C-alpha positions in Angstrom: -18.9 132.6 -0.3 -19.8 132.9 -3.8 -23.2 133.9 -5.6 -24.8 130.8 -7.1 -28.3 132.2 -8.1 -29.6 131.2 -11.4 -32.3 133.3 -10.7 -33.3 137.0 -9.7 -36.7 135.7 -8.0 -38.6 136.0 -5.1 -37.4 135.9 -1.6 -38.6 133.1 0.7 -40.0 135.2 3.1 -41.7 138.0 -0.1 -45.4 136.1 0.0 -46.1 136.8 3.8 -44.1 140.2 3.1 -46.0 141.4 0.2 -49.1 139.0 0.1 -52.8 140.9 0.2 -53.2 141.4 3.7 -49.5 143.0 4.5 -49.8 144.8 1.3 -53.2 146.8 2.8 -50.9 147.9 6.1 -47.7 148.7 3.7 -49.9 151.0 2.0 -50.8 152.7 5.4 -47.2 152.5 6.3 -45.9 154.3 3.2 -48.8 157.0 3.3 -47.0 157.2 7.5 -43.9 157.7 5.6 -44.6 160.7 3.5 -46.7 162.7 6.2 -43.3 162.6 7.8 -41.4 163.4 5.2 -43.6 166.3 4.1 -42.7 167.6 7.4 -39.0 167.8 7.1 -38.6 164.2 9.4 -35.2 162.6 8.9 -35.3 159.3 6.5 -33.5 157.3 8.4 -35.8 158.2 11.7 -39.0 157.3 10.3 -38.5 154.5 8.6 -37.7 153.7 11.9 -41.0 154.9 13.9 -43.6 153.7 10.8 -41.1 150.3 10.6 -42.1 149.8 14.1 -45.3 151.2 14.8 -46.9 148.6 12.1 -44.5 145.9 13.0 -42.5 145.7 9.2 -39.9 143.3 8.4 -36.0 144.5 7.2 -37.3 143.6 4.4 -41.2 145.8 4.0 -38.6 148.5 5.5 -36.3 148.0 2.5 -39.5 148.0 0.2 -40.7 151.7 2.2 -37.9 153.0 2.0 -37.5 152.7 -1.8 -41.3 153.4 -2.5 -42.2 156.5 -0.5 -40.6 160.2 0.0 -42.2 163.7 0.4 -44.7 165.2 -2.3 -41.9 168.6 -2.8 -40.3 165.3 -4.7 -42.8 163.4 -5.9 -44.4 166.6 -7.9 -40.8 167.4 -9.0 -39.6 163.9 -10.7 -43.4 163.7 -12.4 -43.1 167.1 -13.4 -39.8 165.9 -15.6 -41.0 162.7 -16.3 -42.0 162.0 -20.4 -44.3 159.3 -21.7 -43.2 157.1 -24.7 -44.0 159.4 -27.9 -41.2 161.9 -26.3 -38.6 158.8 -27.8 -38.6 159.3 -30.9 -35.5 161.0 -32.4 -34.4 161.0 -29.4 -31.2 159.4 -28.3 -31.8 158.3 -24.4 -28.8 157.4 -21.9 -29.7 154.0 -19.8 -28.7 153.5 -16.6 -28.0 150.5 -17.2 -27.9 147.9 -14.3 -30.8 150.2 -12.2 -33.0 149.5 -16.0 -31.8 145.7 -16.0 -32.1 144.3 -12.9 -35.7 145.6 -12.2 -36.6 144.6 -15.4 -34.1 140.8 -14.3 -36.4 140.5 -11.4 -39.9 141.0 -12.6 -39.5 137.8 -15.3 -38.0 136.0 -12.6 -41.2 136.3 -10.3 -39.6 138.4 -7.7 -41.5 141.7 -5.9 -40.9 144.9 -8.1 -43.2 148.1 -6.6 -44.7 150.8 -8.1 -43.2 153.7 -6.2 -44.7 156.7 -5.9 -42.6 158.9 -7.9 -43.7 157.4 -10.6 -41.0 154.5 -11.2 -41.0 150.2 -10.2 -38.1 149.9 -8.3 -37.1 146.1 -7.2 -36.1 145.4 -3.6 -33.2 142.6 -4.7 -30.9 145.1 -4.3 -27.1 144.3 -5.7 -24.5 146.2 -3.4 -21.8 146.5 -5.9 -22.3 143.4 -7.6 -24.1 142.4 -11.1 -24.3 137.9 -12.0 -25.8 136.6 -15.2 -28.9 135.0 -14.4 -31.1 133.2 -16.6 -33.5 135.9 -17.1 -30.5 138.7 -18.8 -30.6 137.4 -21.9 -34.9 138.0 -21.4 -34.4 141.1 -20.1 -32.0 143.0 -22.6 -34.0 141.5 -25.4 -37.5 142.9 -23.6 -35.7 146.2 -23.6 -34.1 146.2 -27.1 -37.5 145.0 -28.9 -39.1 147.3 -26.8 -37.1 150.7 -27.8 -36.6 149.2 -32.0 -40.8 150.7 -32.0 -39.9 154.1 -30.4 -38.3 155.1 -33.3 -35.7 156.2 -30.9 -32.3 157.6 -32.5 -30.0 156.0 -30.7 -29.1 154.6 -26.9 -26.6 154.7 -24.4 -26.2 152.3 -21.8 -24.1 154.0 -19.2 -22.7 151.0 -16.7 -20.9 151.5 -12.7 -17.9 150.5 -13.8 -16.5 149.5 -10.1 -19.5 147.1 -10.3 -18.2 143.6 -10.6 -18.9 142.2 -13.8 -19.9 145.1 -15.9 -17.5 144.1 -18.4 -18.9 141.3 -19.0 -22.4 143.1 -19.4 -21.0 145.4 -21.7 -19.7 142.5 -23.9 -23.1 141.3 -24.0 -24.8 144.1 -24.4 -23.0 144.8 -27.7 -22.5 141.1 -28.8 -27.3 141.1 -28.6 -27.3 145.0 -30.2 -25.1 143.7 -33.2 -27.3 140.5 -33.5 -30.2 142.3 -33.8 -29.0 145.5 -35.2 -30.1 148.3 -32.4 -28.8 151.1 -32.5 -26.4 150.7 -28.6 -23.5 151.9 -27.4 -22.2 150.8 -24.3 -20.2 153.1 -21.8 -18.6 152.1 -17.9 -18.3 155.2 -15.8 -16.7 155.4 -12.1 -19.9 157.4 -10.6 -22.7 156.3 -13.1 -25.1 159.0 -11.8 -23.0 161.6 -12.3 -22.6 160.5 -16.1 -26.1 159.4 -16.6 -26.9 163.2 -15.3 -24.2 165.4 -16.9 -25.3 164.0 -20.6 -27.7 166.2 -21.1 -29.9 162.9 -22.8 -33.0 161.8 -22.1 -32.5 159.4 -19.1 -34.3 156.6 -18.1 -33.9 155.3 -14.6 -35.3 154.6 -11.6 -32.7 156.5 -9.0 -33.1 159.1 -7.7 -29.8 161.0 -7.9 -30.8 160.8 -11.5 -34.2 161.5 -11.4 -33.2 165.0 -9.3 -30.7 165.9 -11.3 -32.0 165.3 -14.8 -34.0 167.3 -17.2 -36.4 164.8 -18.8 -37.0 160.7 -17.8 -38.4 158.0 -19.0 -39.6 155.1 -17.1 -38.0 152.3 -18.9 -38.4 149.6 -16.3 -41.9 150.7 -15.2 -43.2 151.0 -19.1 -41.7 147.6 -19.8 -43.0 145.5 -16.8 -47.2 146.6 -17.4 -46.5 146.1 -21.2 -44.1 143.0 -21.9 -44.5 141.1 -18.8 -48.3 140.6 -17.9 -47.8 137.7 -15.2 -45.0 140.7 -13.1 -45.5 140.2 -9.5 -46.1 144.3 -8.8 -47.1 145.2 -5.3 -48.7 149.1 -5.6 -47.4 151.3 -2.8 -47.8 154.4 -4.9 -49.9 156.1 -2.1 -49.4 160.1 -3.6 -52.2 162.6 -4.3 -53.0 162.6 -7.8 -53.5 166.0 -9.0 -57.2 167.1 -11.3 
């Protein structure tokens, strides 16, 4: 069946799955999941155990898996995270589908998760395909305008070539960059996560493999959503213990 969605919005069950009462239990579940992860329990088994204990729906379990991780990963990722001021004069490598989809979800009224390692992540899931929706151009415009004020030297969008419509997104990005005179380039790669890590540049992503392999990263989606999308539906599942 073809994908005919016009928006990257909330699922019908989200108001129940991520309502106020549900979020309190999800935070407890996330803390339990982190406790198990810190002690070396397998992720799949831990998620099943915690999900069953809290009677979590499939979508809630997906959210927990995206929000929680072991304390060691939290500390390591946050130690390499940089602030907005670090972008001045720098080239930035952007994990294209990863960043864009999260911003599209935020603009479309979908759930975005505040996670333990300092990111925001959506629960939409792409499953190897991307389709332009009504929020797509607005999401790109937000990124371009936000980065234009940072003094950034350049930004290279790296897209997963196997994802359907990656060529169309590349064309759209280049057209909007030319229209607004943004210093953007775009390339497609068979393995975008590896290309991002091997670029050696400051990266913008919330992909765990990219964060764990990169020397420095900037939480572009998080900072942009908080700064420019005041109506975003942010579900706070950051239960990591804060230092200091």
